[in-house]
C-alpha positions, 0 to 999 in steps of 0.5 A, a space after each residue: 353307781 355311776 355317780 359314785 364312780 364320778 365322785 371317786 374320779 373327782 376326789 382322785 383328781 383333787 388328791 393327786 399330790 397325796 396319792 403320789 406320796 402314798 404311791 412311794 410306799 405302795 407302788 402298785 395295786 397288789 401292795 395297796 390291797 395287801 395293806 387294806 387287808 391288813 388294816 381292816 384286820 387290825 380294826 377288828 382286834 380288841 381295843 388296847 388297854 389304857 392306863 391313867 395315873 395322876 398326882 404321883 408326886 415322886 412316889 417312885 416305888 409305888 409308881 414302878 410297881 403299878 407299871 409292873 403289875 399293870 394295876 393288878 391286870 397281870 395277876 388277874 390274867 394269871 389267876 384266870 389261866 391257872 386258878 384250877 392248876 396252881 395254889 394261891 402261893 404259886 400264883 403269887 410267886 409266879 406274879 412276883 417273878 413277872 414283876 421283878 424277874 431279875 431280882 427274883 431269880 437272883 434271890 432264888 439262885 442265892 437260896 439254892 446251890 443249883 436251881 432245878 432244871 424242872 423249875 426253869 422248864 415249868 416256869 417258861 411254859 407258864 410264862 408263855 401261856 401268860 404272854 400269849 394271853 397278854 399279846 392276843 390283842 395285838 398283831 404279830 407285827 406289834 408283838 414282834 417289835 416289843 420282843 428283845 432282839 436277841 431272843 425274838 425269833 425263839 420267843 415268837 416260835 414258842 408263843 405261836 405254837 401249842 405245847 398240847 399239839 401232838 404234831 409239834 409237841 416234841 418240837 416245842 419241848 425241845 426248844 424249852 429243853 435247849 434253853 435250859 440246857 444252854 443256861 439261857 433260862 434266866 435270860 429268857 424268863 427275864 425277857 418274856 416277863 418284860 414283854 408281859 409288862 410292856 404289852 399288858 398296857 397299850 398306852 399310858 396317860 399321865 395327868 400331871 404332878 410327877 414332881 414334889 413331895 416324894 423322893 423319886 420324881 427323877 426316877 419316875 421321869 427316867 421310867 417314862 422316858 423309856 416307856 413305849 407309849 405315853 402322853 402327859 397332861 401338865 399339872 401345877 407341880 410340873 409347871 413349877 419345875 418347868 419354870 425352874 428349868 427355864 430359870 424363873 427365880 420364883 419357881 426355883 425358890 418354890 421348888 426348893 421350898 417344897 423339897 426342903 419342907 418334905 426333907 426330899 434332897 434326893 431329887 435335888 442332889 442325887 437326881 438333878 445335881 443341884 448344888 445346895 452348898 450356896 443355900 446352906 452357907 447362907 442359911 447357917 450364917 443368916 439364921 445361926 441363932 434362929 431355931 427355925 422351929 416351924 420350918 423343920 422338915 417332915 421326916 416321913 421316910 426316916 432318913 434324916 438325923 436331928 442335925 440334918 433336920 436343923 440345917 434343912 430347917 434353916 435352909 427351908 426358912 431362908 429360901 421361903 423368905 427369898 421366895 416372898 421377895 422375888 414373887 412380889 417383885 415379879 407380881 409388881 412387874 405384872 399388874 395385869 395378873 391381879 394377884 392378891 398378896 394380902 398376907 405377905 412381908 409388907 403387912 408385917 409389923 416387926 415391933 408388935 410381932 403381928 401381921 394384918 389381913 383384911 384389916 385384922 391383926 394376927 400374931 405371928 408364929 415366928 418373928 425373926 426376919 434377919 434378912 428383911 429390911 423393913 423399909 424395903 422388905 422385898 429387896 434381896 440382900 447382896 448375899 441372897 442375890 449371889 446365892 440365887 444367881 448360883 441356884 439359877 445356873 445350877 438348874 439351867 445346866 442340869 442336863 437330866 432336868 432339861 431332858 426330863 422337861 423336854 420330854 414333858 414338853 414333847 409328850 404333853 400339853 394342857 389337855 388331851 382328848 383320847 377315845 372320847 375322854 377329855 383329860 386335864 389336870 385341874 380345871 377349866 376356868 368357869 363363870 358362876 353360871 357354869 359358862 366358860 370364863 374368858 381369861 386375858 393372856 398377852 392382851 387377848 381374852 379366850 376361854 375353854 379349848 382356845 385358852 388351853 391352846 394359847 397357854 400351851 403355846 406360851 409355855 413352849 415359848 419359855 424354852 424357844 431360843 428362836 424367838 426374841 428374848 423379851 417374849 421368852 422372858 414374858 413366857 418364863 414369868 407366866 410359868 409362875 402365874 400358872 402356879 399360883 394365878 387366880 385364873 390359871 387352869 392349874 390353880 383356879 383359886 382366889 389366892 395362894 396363902 403360903 405366908 399364912 400357912 407358915 406364920 399364922 395359927 388362925 385356922 380361918 385364914 388357912 383356906 384357899 377358895 376354889 374357883 367356880 369349876 370345883 363347885 360346879 363339876 358335879 353337875 352333869 350339864 356343866 360337864 356336858 357343856 365343857 365336853 361339847 366346847 372341847 369337841 368331845 364326841 361319843 356315846 361314852 364320853 368323860 372328863 378325867 381329872 387329878 389335882 384335888 385328892 378325893 377324901 375317900 375316908 370321909 365318904 367322897 366318891 371319885 365318880 361325879 356328875 352321874 359318871 361323866 367326871 372321874 377324879 383320879 387323885 387318890 393320894 399317891 403321896 404318903 403325905 396324903 394317906 391320912 387325908 384320903 384314907 387310901 394310897 392312890 387311884 389308877 383308871 384302866 380302860 380296856 375293851 369292855 369298859 372302865 375300871 377304877 382301881 383303889 390302891 392300899 399303901 405299897 410297903 416297898 420294892 424289897 418287901 414285894 420281891 422277898 415276900 411276894 407282897 403286892 399292892 392290895 387293890 379294890 376294883 370299882 366297875 365304873 362303866 361297862 360297854 354293851 359290846 366289846 370295843 374294837 380298834 375300830 371304835 377308837 381314835 386310832 380306828 378313825 385314822 386307820 379308816 381314813 388311811 384305808 379310804 386313801 388306799 382305796 383311792 389309790 387302787 382306783 387310780 392305778 386301775 383307771 390309769 391315773 397313776 402308773 404302777 411300779 414293780 
């Protein structure tokens, strides 16, 4: 006992500066003890629910619906509360109201001359019960912060009173009646539904690839910027858009190529205000006699007329050829990257209409190259140079794009470690024997966690105007390497085969050889080795990835390495539905363990509101813990316990005269 007191005294002497800062917020023993009591209570609350999503690829309606229904968690809570009181139709209607309160109320009011007061009263009572259930994991203080200010006091009163309590039944019912009589029922219903949505998920983890393919990446980013608690692990497509925002010409061309390939003009024009007129003008002039057949865009969303498809096809081909040119210029400037470009313009024989790969000649699917000077195939024409200059300016001055990139820089990184889970988008470069592969970056070799940290610093340099311009340009160029470099953790393939995909019919060439990580990730020992190297601890620890769609239709499982690895790219993008056989995964980690949610295709927001359709989802119980997890068991719990230890030192310092108390 005496030894403990001596140890405490020694710690206090060494921590006087910290304790002095802590004393500014807790000026006496009473305030410090009150905070200790509060924090100890928080440690014993159930662990908050975490939500993991990857590879959303612009599918904003499906993304927003899953946010609103919390991957089906809200419907499960409603069913638990009301399965013996409400019909399946009533449960579906109540859930739709929770997901889309404003739109659903507007629809009901349009159908009825006057919505009965009983409807509002009954609905408020039901929503309050759901809200009470959702909020039971949190302190009153946290719930209070989630409430809309104009209704916070009344909602809090309703949530912490029991309508069945005889002593306060009249009080409770009077509040409900007054809300209805004053015409505020619709506003209250909307407010309570939004609170339910917000608190159904405590923390959101995005594992990369918000952009490309689908039409609403900008809408997804707007939603994330307003989300209460999320982190972001960068994917290869996110790196591509970061490069475009930084002014990297290769990334700009690739971003445009993807958007044009999938007929996705919404993100570029409506979302970010990118001026495509210079590209359209160049394409119509240079390719006016070219049908650009193999470059006609996908019309998966049914928005494009034939004339629009023809124009986009020409723009698509124009930017693709420009991409080949500027990429090779950048690769030539960085021989240290060792990027193989076997099937590009210099290997084309324009007279024979062929190109050569590994000494083998293949016929081209398209032989018209009006902007290529075969004596210097990677030189841009003056018109291409001017068009590219205008496009670069358009990306750099897009206020919304720059805000979105700033958001994923501030909330994101190459990896994340949270509650025993290691999150990264694609891979950790490995040698064939499963050991960490050393990768050279700016003249220094590193691997594993150190490599990821150094890449994160490099990415941020591209946007840091306080460093020399040469370093900023090198970092900007490196964003292209992250997209297609063989040792990039976001690519990790032997080489990119863009040229072959467009111009070759030979299927044997349309194959990208993946790095060792993808061949070895099903080995529990390899996964344990990676987790150890990143310092991830805990009895239930996992690697969680996206990037490579899981081929569910072919029997592939998203759970690998005896449960140590979970791959949650189930193909949100409509482009992948036929490949994966489903429409995406979400992973939910709550106080009782992990659930992997497998989603069927989402019809539309309009259908969900009008007909009450929901995403049809099935649950795979990945791992259930033997006991209910508490905040004490989480990373946050560790921080709280450290805070409690500091406060105990502060109390000791007050009581033994090391610090003077204040009122």
